ZAMARGU-4260 file (C-alpha; in steps of 0.2 Angstrom, whole numbers, plus 5000, padded with zeros to 4 digits):
<rodrens>
0) 4992/4960/5119 | 4972/4960/5113 | 4976/4976/5105 | 4989/4972/5096 | 4985/4958/5089
5) 4970/4967/5084 | 4982/4978/5074 | 4992/4963/5066 | 4977/4955/5060 | 4970/4967/5051
10) 4973/4968/5032 | 4989/4975/5025 | 4990/4981/5006 | 4996/4975/4994 | 5012/4975/4988
15) 5016/4989/4977 | 4999/4996/4977 | 4994/5011/4974 | 4994/5020/4993 | 4978/5030/4994
20) 4974/5051/4995 | 4972/5048/5013 | 4989/5040/5011 | 4997/5051/5004 | 4992/5064/5011
25) 4997/5058/5030 | 5016/5052/5020 | 5017/5075/5020 | 5011/5077/5034 | 5023/5063/5042
30) 5037/5070/5032 | 5034/5086/5039 | 5030/5082/5058 | 5051/5073/5054 | 5057/5090/5052
35) 5059/5087/5033 | 5050/5104/5031 | 5064/5114/5043 | 5080/5113/5033 | 5081/5116/5015
40) 5094/5104/5012 | 5086/5088/5018 | 5077/5077/5005 | 5060/5072/5012 | 5058/5053/5007
45) 5047/5058/4989 | 5060/5066/4984 | 5055/5087/4988 | 5063/5101/4993 | 5048/5107/5006
50) 5058/5124/5008 | 5062/5125/4989 | 5044/5123/4987 | 5039/5136/5000 | 5048/5147/4992
55) 5035/5145/4976 | 5023/5149/4987 | 5028/5163/4993 | 5029/5171/4975 | 5013/5167/4974
60) 5006/5173/4992 | 5017/5186/4996 | 5010/5201/4988 | 4994/5193/4979 | 4999/5200/4963
65) 5000/5194/4945 | 5013/5197/4933 | 5014/5194/4915 | 5025/5196/4901 | 5026/5195/4881
70) 5035/5194/4865 | 5033/5204/4851 | 5040/5203/4831 | 5051/5217/4839 | 5048/5220/4855
75) 5044/5214/4872 | 5031/5219/4885 | 5029/5216/4903 | 5013/5219/4913 | 5013/5218/4932
80) 4996/5224/4945 | 5002/5239/4956 | 4999/5241/4972 | 5000/5254/4985 | 5002/5248/5002
85) 4997/5262/5012 | 4988/5277/5008 | 5002/5289/5014 | 5014/5281/5004 | 5022/5289/4987
90) 5016/5280/4974 | 5035/5278/4964 | 5041/5270/4978 | 5031/5255/4977 | 5036/5247/4960
95) 5041/5230/4952 | 5051/5234/4937 | 5067/5239/4936 | 5083/5243/4924 | 5098/5228/4928
100) 5106/5241/4914 | 5101/5255/4901 | 5094/5243/4889 | 5087/5229/4903 | 5072/5227/4912
105) 5069/5215/4925 | 5053/5211/4932 | 5051/5206/4948 | 5034/5197/4959 | 5035/5193/4975
110) 5044/5197/4991 | 5049/5216/4988 | 5065/5216/4999 | 5071/5200/4992 | 5069/5205/4974
115) 5076/5222/4978 | 5093/5214/4984 | 5095/5200/4967 | 5093/5217/4957 | 5108/5225/4966
120) 5118/5207/4963 | 5112/5207/4945 | 5117/5226/4943 | 5134/5223/4952 | 5134/5206/4938
125) 5131/5215/4924 | 5142/5230/4929 | 5159/5219/4934 | 5154/5210/4916 | 5155/5229/4905
130) 5169/5232/4914 | 5180/5217/4912 | 5174/5215/4895 | 5170/5234/4887 | 5152/5229/4880
135) 5134/5225/4889 | 5132/5207/4896 | 5119/5199/4885 | 5102/5196/4895 | 5103/5176/4890
140) 5119/5175/4901 | 5114/5187/4916 | 5100/5176/4917 | 5111/5163/4919 | 5120/5173/4932
145) 5105/5172/4942 | 5100/5157/4939 | 5115/5149/4947 | 5115/5161/4964 | 5095/5155/4965
150) 5103/5135/4964 | 5119/5137/4978 | 5105/5146/4990 | 5094/5126/4987 | 5110/5121/4994
155) 5117/5126/5010 | 5108/5125/5028 | 5113/5143/5034 | 5105/5152/5018 | 5083/5154/5010
160) 5077/5155/4991 | 5077/5172/4986 | 5057/5173/4988 | 5057/5182/4969 | 5054/5175/4952
165) 5062/5187/4940 | 5058/5192/4920 | 5074/5197/4910 | 5071/5205/4894 | 5080/5215/4881
170) 5082/5217/4863 | 5099/5206/4862 | 5110/5209/4847 | 5112/5192/4839 | 5093/5183/4846
175) 5084/5202/4845 | 5069/5202/4857 | 5073/5189/4873 | 5062/5186/4887 | 5072/5173/4900
180) 5064/5171/4918 | 5070/5163/4935 | 5062/5154/4947 | 5068/5152/4966 | 5075/5134/4963
185) 5088/5143/4948 | 5079/5135/4935 | 5079/5148/4921 | 5072/5146/4902 | 5068/5157/4888
190) 5049/5161/4885 | 5038/5170/4871 | 5026/5172/4883 | 5027/5172/4902 | 5017/5175/4920
195) 5023/5175/4937 | 5011/5176/4954 | 4994/5174/4962 | 4986/5167/4946 | 5002/5163/4936
200) 4991/5147/4930 | 4978/5156/4923 | 4988/5170/4914 | 5002/5157/4906 | 4983/5148/4899
205) 4979/5165/4895 | 4994/5168/4884 | 4996/5149/4877 | 4979/5156/4866 | 4987/5171/4862
210) 5003/5164/4856 | 4995/5151/4844 | 4984/5164/4836 | 5001/5169/4827 | 4995/5188/4827
215) 5008/5201/4821 | 5013/5207/4837 | 5021/5225/4832 | 5022/5237/4850 | 5007/5242/4852
220) 4996/5227/4846 | 5010/5217/4860 | 5006/5229/4873 | 4986/5229/4872 | 4988/5210/4870
225) 4997/5208/4889 | 4985/5223/4897 | 4973/5213/4892 | 4978/5197/4894 | 4981/5201/4912
230) 4963/5209/4914 | 4956/5192/4908 | 4964/5183/4920 | 4962/5195/4935 | 4943/5198/4930
235) 4944/5219/4932 | 4947/5235/4919 | 4962/5242/4926 | 4964/5261/4927 | 4980/5267/4923
240) 4987/5269/4942 | 4983/5252/4945 | 4996/5243/4934 | 5013/5243/4929 | 5020/5241/4909
245) 5038/5241/4906 | 5045/5239/4887 | 5059/5236/4877 | 5057/5241/4857 | 5067/5242/4843
250) 5059/5258/4841 | 5065/5266/4854 | 5082/5266/4864 | 5083/5254/4881 | 5069/5250/4892
255) 5056/5262/4897 | 5039/5261/4910 | 5025/5268/4902 | 5016/5283/4908 | 4999/5284/4915
260) 4994/5294/4900 | 5001/5282/4886 | 4994/5268/4895 | 4979/5274/4898 | 4977/5276/4879
265) 4982/5260/4878 | 4965/5255/4889 | 4955/5266/4878 | 4960/5256/4863 | 4954/5239/4874
270) 4940/5246/4877 | 4935/5251/4861 | 4939/5233/4853 | 4930/5226/4865
</rodrens>
């Protein structure tokens, strides 16, 4: 009884006062302890879906990879790290770049099995669209379709979101060079430049500086700016085998992956600039 009276006699925070930092941490811990992070369909008292947030963390932490994409005057370039997890593995089987159609490329960052499954869905959607309409699916419509899939996966208890961030790029017949990013929650947006992965925020800051300069982003300049941006963010000098570069450009047909020889030429040009 004495203990109960002592607890009741302690001063209580004023109504409407902002919770302390410790209070917020306690509330979050209580939310997790109450099971709000165990079910994807249940909101926490703070209005959060913890499992969806964890899916975003899976993109950042699953493979410790950072990717960037930059839109130029007549091209779009995607650059990502290439890490071969096993020395006995054939490096040609490790990739984050995929063809959805001959003209639409995808740069996937996050869990590789989820990326492969989502790419298969995207190819199926694109093939059905062409079969029904007689022309290739526009990249913005494909991004919408993938975002719809991602959003549905946040509403059902027997599903989980794809732990992958998708960047789609193509030369659109009407809009020209186009870059779209789809996140695990089903949000899709068009971008001048985009980043995903472990150091995505640092990469976004670096890309903002590139875009603000309003450079004449020709094909060569766009490739070198994208590679240079990723180098600066990671604080390392790349070898040709350390990265993958995928490009769509008006000067060459379809989505193309640069060879190690071509990447080496661009890395040499970047080093000479510095």
